[in-house]
C-alpha positions in Angstrom: 0.0 0.0 0.0 1.4 3.5 -0.8 1.9 6.2 1.8 -1.3 8.0 0.9 -3.3 4.9 1.6 -1.6 4.4 4.9 -2.3 8.0 5.9 -6.0 7.6 5.0 -6.2 4.3 7.0 -4.8 6.1 10.0 -7.4 8.8 9.6 -10.2 6.2 9.5 -8.8 4.6 12.7 -8.8 8.0 14.4 -12.5 8.5 13.5 -13.3 5.1 15.0 -11.4 5.8 18.2 -13.2 9.1 18.7 -16.5 7.4 18.2 -15.6 4.8 20.9 -14.4 7.6 23.2 -17.5 9.7 23.0 -20.0 6.8 22.7 -22.3 9.1 20.7 -22.0 10.9 17.4 -20.6 14.4 17.3 -23.0 17.1 16.2 -22.7 17.8 12.4 -23.4 21.0 10.5 -21.9 22.6 7.5 -19.6 25.6 7.8 -17.5 27.8 5.5 -13.7 27.6 5.7 -11.9 30.4 7.5 -9.7 32.5 5.2 -6.0 32.0 5.3 -4.1 34.7 7.3 -1.5 36.9 5.5 1.6 38.0 7.3 0.0 41.4 7.8 -3.1 39.8 9.3 -1.0 37.7 11.7 0.7 40.8 13.0 -2.5 42.8 13.3 -3.8 43.9 16.7 -6.2 41.5 18.4 -9.7 42.9 18.3 -13.3 42.0 18.8 -15.9 43.3 16.3 -19.4 44.1 17.4 -22.1 42.7 14.9 -23.8 45.3 12.8 -27.2 43.6 12.8 -29.8 43.2 15.6 -30.6 39.8 14.0 -27.1 38.4 14.7 -27.4 34.9 16.2 -24.9 35.7 19.0 -23.1 32.4 18.6 -20.8 33.3 21.5 -23.5 34.4 23.8 -22.9 37.6 25.8 -19.3 37.7 24.5 -17.4 38.5 21.4 -14.3 36.5 20.3 -11.1 38.5 20.0 -9.7 37.6 16.6 -6.0 37.1 16.2 -5.6 36.2 19.9 -3.2 34.8 20.7 -0.9 35.5 17.9 0.0 32.6 15.5 2.6 30.1 16.8 5.1 31.2 14.2 4.7 34.8 15.4 5.1 34.0 19.1 8.1 31.7 18.4 10.0 32.6 15.2 11.2 29.5 13.4 7.9 27.6 13.9 6.5 28.3 10.4 4.4 25.4 9.3 3.4 24.4 12.9 0.4 25.3 15.0 -1.2 24.6 18.4 -1.5 21.1 19.6 -4.2 19.9 22.0 -4.6 23.0 24.3 -5.7 21.8 27.7 -4.8 24.5 30.2 -5.4 28.3 30.5 -5.2 30.6 33.5 -5.5 34.4 33.6 -3.4 35.7 36.4 -4.2 39.2 35.2 -5.2 40.8 31.8 -1.6 40.8 30.6 -0.4 37.5 32.0 -2.4 34.5 30.7 -0.8 31.1 31.0 -1.5 28.6 28.3 -0.4 25.0 27.9 -0.6 22.7 24.9 0.6 19.1 24.3 3.2 20.0 21.7 2.8 21.4 18.2 1.0 20.0 15.2 1.6 20.7 11.5 -0.5 23.6 10.2 -3.4 22.7 8.0 -4.2 25.1 5.1 -7.3 27.2 5.9 -9.1 25.9 2.8 -8.9 22.4 4.3 -10.0 23.1 7.8 -13.6 22.1 7.4 -13.3 19.2 5.0 -13.4 21.5 1.9 -10.4 19.5 0.6 -9.7 21.4 -2.6 -6.6 19.8 -4.1 -5.2 18.5 -0.8 -5.1 14.9 -1.9 -4.8 15.2 -5.6 -6.1 17.1 -8.6 -9.8 18.0 -8.9 -10.6 15.2 -11.2 -9.3 12.5 -8.9 -10.8 13.7 -5.6 -13.8 11.3 -5.8 -11.4 8.3 -5.8 -8.8 9.7 -3.5 -10.8 10.7 -0.4 -13.5 8.0 -0.3 -12.1 5.3 2.0 -13.6 1.9 2.6 -14.2 0.9 6.2 -14.7 -2.9 6.3 -17.6 -4.3 8.3 -18.7 -0.9 9.5 -22.3 -1.4 8.4 -24.9 -2.6 10.9 -25.3 -5.7 8.7 -21.6 -6.2 8.4 -21.1 -4.7 5.0 -18.3 -2.3 4.2 -19.1 1.4 4.0 -17.2 4.1 2.1 -16.5 7.3 4.1 -15.4 10.7 2.7 -12.5 12.1 4.7 -12.1 14.8 5.9 -15.9 14.7 6.5 -17.3 17.8 4.8 -18.6 20.4 7.3 -16.5 19.1 10.2 -13.0 20.1 11.4 -10.3 18.3 9.6 -8.5 17.3 12.8 -9.1 16.4 16.4 -5.9 17.8 18.0 -6.2 15.6 21.0 -7.4 12.1 20.1 -6.1 9.8 17.4 -3.0 8.0 16.3 -1.4 11.1 14.9 -2.8 13.7 17.2 -0.9 15.4 20.1 1.0 13.0 22.3 -0.4 12.0 25.7 -3.6 10.0 25.2 -2.6 6.7 27.0 -5.2 4.4 25.5 -4.6 5.4 21.8 -2.2 3.5 19.6 0.0 6.4 18.9 2.0 6.2 15.6 3.0 9.9 15.1 6.7 10.6 14.5 8.4 13.4 16.5 9.5 16.4 14.5 7.5 15.1 11.5 3.9 14.7 12.8 4.4 16.7 16.0 7.0 18.7 18.0 7.4 18.5 21.8 8.1 22.3 22.2 6.7 25.3 23.9 4.4 23.4 26.3 3.8 26.2 28.8 4.0 30.0 28.1 2.2 33.2 28.9 0.8 35.9 26.6 -0.6 39.4 27.2 -4.0 40.9 26.4 -3.1 41.3 22.7 -1.8 37.8 22.5 1.9 38.6 22.5 4.4 36.4 24.2 5.4 37.6 27.7 6.9 34.5 29.2 8.2 31.2 27.9 8.7 28.1 30.2 10.3 25.9 27.5 13.1 25.1 29.9 10.6 22.7 31.6 9.4 21.0 28.4 11.2 17.7 29.2 9.6 17.6 32.7 6.0 17.6 31.4 4.1 14.8 29.7 0.5 15.9 29.7 -0.2 19.2 31.4 -3.9 19.0 32.4 -4.6 22.3 34.3 -2.7 25.4 35.3 -3.9 27.1 38.5 -2.9 29.6 41.2 -4.5 29.4 44.6 -6.7 32.4 45.4 -5.3 32.4 48.9 -1.6 32.3 48.1 0.1 35.7 48.2 3.2 34.3 46.5 1.0 33.3 43.5 2.8 30.0 43.0 1.8 28.3 39.8 0.5 24.8 40.1 0.8 22.6 37.0 -1.2 19.4 37.2 0.4 16.8 34.9 -1.8 13.7 34.8 0.6 12.0 32.4 3.3 12.1 35.0 0.8 11.4 37.8 2.2 14.4 39.7 1.5 18.1 40.5 4.4 20.5 40.1 4.4 23.8 42.0 6.6 26.6 40.6 7.6 30.1 41.6 5.4 32.6 39.8 8.3 33.5 37.4 8.8 29.8 36.5 12.5 29.8 37.5 12.2 27.4 40.4 10.3 24.1 41.0 9.3 24.5 44.6 7.4 21.3 45.3 6.2 18.0 43.7 3.1 16.3 45.0 2.7 12.7 43.9 5.4 10.5 42.6 6.3 11.3 39.0 5.9 8.4 36.6 4.8 6.1 39.4 1.0 6.0 39.3 -1.0 4.5 42.1 -3.9 4.9 44.6 -2.4 5.5 48.0 -1.4 8.4 50.2 1.6 9.4 48.0 0.5 8.5 44.5 -2.2 9.6 42.0 -3.4 7.9 38.9 -4.0 10.6 36.3 -5.3 13.4 38.6 -7.2 16.1 36.9 -7.8 19.3 39.0 -7.1 21.1 42.3 -9.3 23.3 44.6 -8.4 25.2 47.7 -10.0 26.4 50.9 -9.0 29.7 52.6 -6.8 27.9 55.2 -4.7 26.3 52.4 -6.4 22.9 52.6 -6.7 21.6 49.1 -8.5 18.8 47.2 -7.3 16.9 44.1 -9.8 15.2 41.8 -8.1 11.9 41.0 -9.1 11.3 38.2 -9.1 9.5 34.9 -8.1 6.1 36.3 -8.5 6.6 40.0 -12.0 7.4 41.1 -11.6 9.5 44.2 -11.1 12.9 45.8 -8.0 13.4 47.8 -7.7 16.0 50.6 -4.4 17.5 51.7 -3.4 20.1 54.3 -1.7 23.3 53.2 1.7 21.8 53.2 0.7 18.9 51.0 0.3 16.3 53.7 -2.3 13.6 52.9 -5.4 13.8 55.1 -8.0 11.5 53.5 -9.7 10.3 50.3 -13.1 9.3 49.3 -14.8 7.8 46.2 -15.5 4.4 44.6 -15.4 3.3 40.9 -18.5 2.8 38.8 -16.1 2.2 35.9 -12.9 0.1 35.7 -10.1 1.8 33.8 -8.3 -1.6 33.4 -11.2 -3.4 31.7 -12.6 -0.1 30.4 -16.1 -1.3 31.3 -18.6 -0.5 34.0 -17.9 -2.2 37.3 -20.1 -5.4 37.7 -22.9 -5.2 40.3 -22.7 -1.4 40.6 -26.2 -0.1 39.8 -26.7 2.2 36.9 -27.1 5.1 37.3 -24.3 4.8 39.8 -25.1 5.6 43.5 -23.6 8.6 45.3 -19.9 8.6 45.9 -19.3 6.4 42.8 -17.4 8.0 40.0 -16.5 7.6 36.3 -13.8 10.2 35.3 -13.4 12.6 38.2 -12.5 15.6 36.0 -13.1 18.9 37.9 -13.3 20.2 41.4 -14.1 23.4 43.3 -14.4 24.3 47.0 -16.8 26.9 48.4 -15.0 29.1 50.9 -18.2 30.0 52.7 -19.8 26.6 53.3 -16.6 24.5 52.6 -18.7 22.3 50.3 -16.8 20.5 47.6 -18.2 20.3 44.0 -17.0 17.4 41.9 -17.4 16.7 38.2 -18.4 13.1 37.8 -18.0 13.5 34.1 -19.0 10.3 32.4 -21.8 9.8 34.9 -23.1 13.2 33.6 -23.4 14.8 37.0 -22.0 17.0 39.7 -21.7 15.5 43.2 -21.5 17.8 46.2 -19.8 16.8 49.5 -18.8 18.4 52.7 -15.0 18.8 53.2 -14.7 15.4 54.7 -16.4 13.5 52.0 -19.9 13.3 53.3 -22.3 13.2 50.4 -24.7 16.1 50.4 -26.5 16.3 47.0 -26.2 15.6 43.3 -26.9 17.6 40.2 -27.9 15.4 37.2 -26.9 17.4 34.1 -28.6 15.4 31.4 -27.7 12.3 29.3 -25.1 14.0 27.1 -23.4 16.2 29.6 -19.6 16.1 29.9 -18.5 18.6 32.5 -14.8 19.3 31.8 -14.0 22.3 34.0 -15.7 23.9 37.0 -15.1 27.5 38.1 -16.7 28.9 41.2 -16.7 32.6 40.8 -16.6 35.4 43.5 -20.3 36.1 43.0 -21.0 32.5 44.1 -22.0 30.9 40.8 -20.6 27.7 39.4 -19.7 27.7 35.8 -19.1 24.5 33.8 -17.5 23.9 30.4 -19.0 21.0 28.6 -16.3 19.6 26.4 -17.9 16.9 24.2 -21.5 16.6 25.3 -23.3 19.9 24.4 -20.1 22.0 23.9 -21.7 24.8 26.0 -20.6 27.1 28.8 -23.2 26.8 31.5 -24.0 28.9 34.6 -25.5 27.4 37.8 -26.4 28.7 41.2 -24.9 26.8 44.1 -28.1 24.8 44.5 -27.8 23.3 41.1 -30.3 25.4 39.1 -29.3 26.2 35.5 -29.3 30.0 35.0 -27.8 30.5 31.6 -25.9 28.8 28.8 -24.3 29.5 25.4 -22.0 27.8 23.0 -22.0 26.2 19.5 -19.8 23.4 18.2 -17.2 24.4 15.6 -13.7 25.7 14.8 -14.6 29.2 13.7 -13.8 32.1 16.1 -16.4 32.1 18.9 -17.3 28.5 18.4 -16.2 25.8 20.8 -14.9 22.2 20.7 -13.5 20.6 23.8 -13.3 23.5 26.2 -11.0 22.0 28.8 -10.3 24.9 31.2 -11.9 28.4 31.6 -10.6 31.5 33.4 -11.5 35.2 33.8 -9.4 38.2 34.3 -9.9 41.4 36.3 -11.5 43.2 33.4 -14.2 40.6 32.8 -12.6 38.9 29.8 -13.1 35.1 29.5 -10.4 32.7 28.3 -10.9 29.2 27.2 -8.5 26.3 26.2 -9.9 23.9 23.6 -8.4 20.5 23.6 -10.0 19.2 20.4 -9.8 22.4 18.3 -6.3 22.8 19.5 -6.4 26.5 20.4 -7.0 29.2 23.1 -9.6 31.9 22.7 -10.2 35.2 24.4 -13.8 36.6 24.7 -14.7 40.1 25.6 -18.1 41.2 26.9 -20.5 42.5 24.3 -21.6 46.1 24.6 -24.9 46.1 26.6 -24.6 42.4 27.6 -26.7 41.3 30.5 -24.3 41.3 33.5 -26.1 38.4 35.0 -25.1 36.2 32.0 -21.4 37.2 32.1 -19.0 35.0 34.0 -18.0 36.5 37.3 -14.5 37.1 38.6 -12.5 34.0 39.5 -11.5 34.3 43.1 -8.4 36.3 44.0 -8.3 36.8 47.8 -4.6 37.0 48.9 -3.5 38.7 45.7 -5.1 41.0 43.1 -2.8 41.0 40.0 
């Protein structure tokens, strides 16, 4: 088989793996391809443009996307021409001009004309397209027949940056075949940009330390503003000085995953109480919440599995839906400084579980059969915001009793659309930042003029520091 055939077979395998992962089809709709950026456009100031028509659909809800933010990878890092963002999992706004971003390496850029399956001449001349991009998938039919698929699927993004044999490295249950420096580059994993999307800090000196940065966070109660980098691939949390020059503490045992007082197994998120007590959601393969004191001393843990990561099946004899305190993918966590309640994303059970600080179950919010709560953010105005990464693709606002107050978001790769929002953050000016693991990008949103303040995401908590 020639190289072109092998590449197409790899794409088909990637589609199959995504289908298995999500266990339901992705939403489909047609879209126009975004125009290619010229060098002048790449250097242009980031800006958000108000729509001119009252009939505008307001795809991005009460916000406008800031185009050209951040600057293209080759603008931030000269010499990276031909490369773009990999799976972008983490984003944290310390202030309006210091926004941390992390990605799982770089991926080859795709021409703008191919981004949405409008393949043009990507795989051959115009007369041969019908033969070149229709690929047979043996036994895919419900009755066992072979089915021909057109790839990339017209109207859908050409690439999932996170999941697939040639996507960004780091997915442990994918048969990864990508070649370093050809299909991906392991570079520029953590950096910071300003409000215009320009580079202000580069942490590339730590690239070899990281394997799969999952979240970047700063405790609201830490006047030193230490930067916590949760790396589920290493099964460890790394705590750095704010300038990134010093690694101050490691929690967990790097590269030694487990389920005891010292080890995690692909932990996902961190939440703090005002006294420095913190909680870790642990995680993809463990199914528990772990509580530590302010120095990182283990205190306790709670949670049971409704799903077995080794067999990748539901645990036998656990009722479905799973009872309280059972988890399947513990993916996000927040702690209320007033009541000391702990809110936990039980992602693949499609719900939020609420506990007291010692693991006593209090209540549960059932989010609906398609929900996939990736990140939780408890804002200073005491609302809980959720990013739904692969269920409804929405940003959702809840009160702390579990009532849905507002939501917005539409699937897609265009500016303002969303696919796989993995972490959300707000700055002191009310801007919203999102990291999209599947689209492979970060976005900045600014409030629309005249937007209803009740529908804007509040300030993320900053108690012991302000900027």
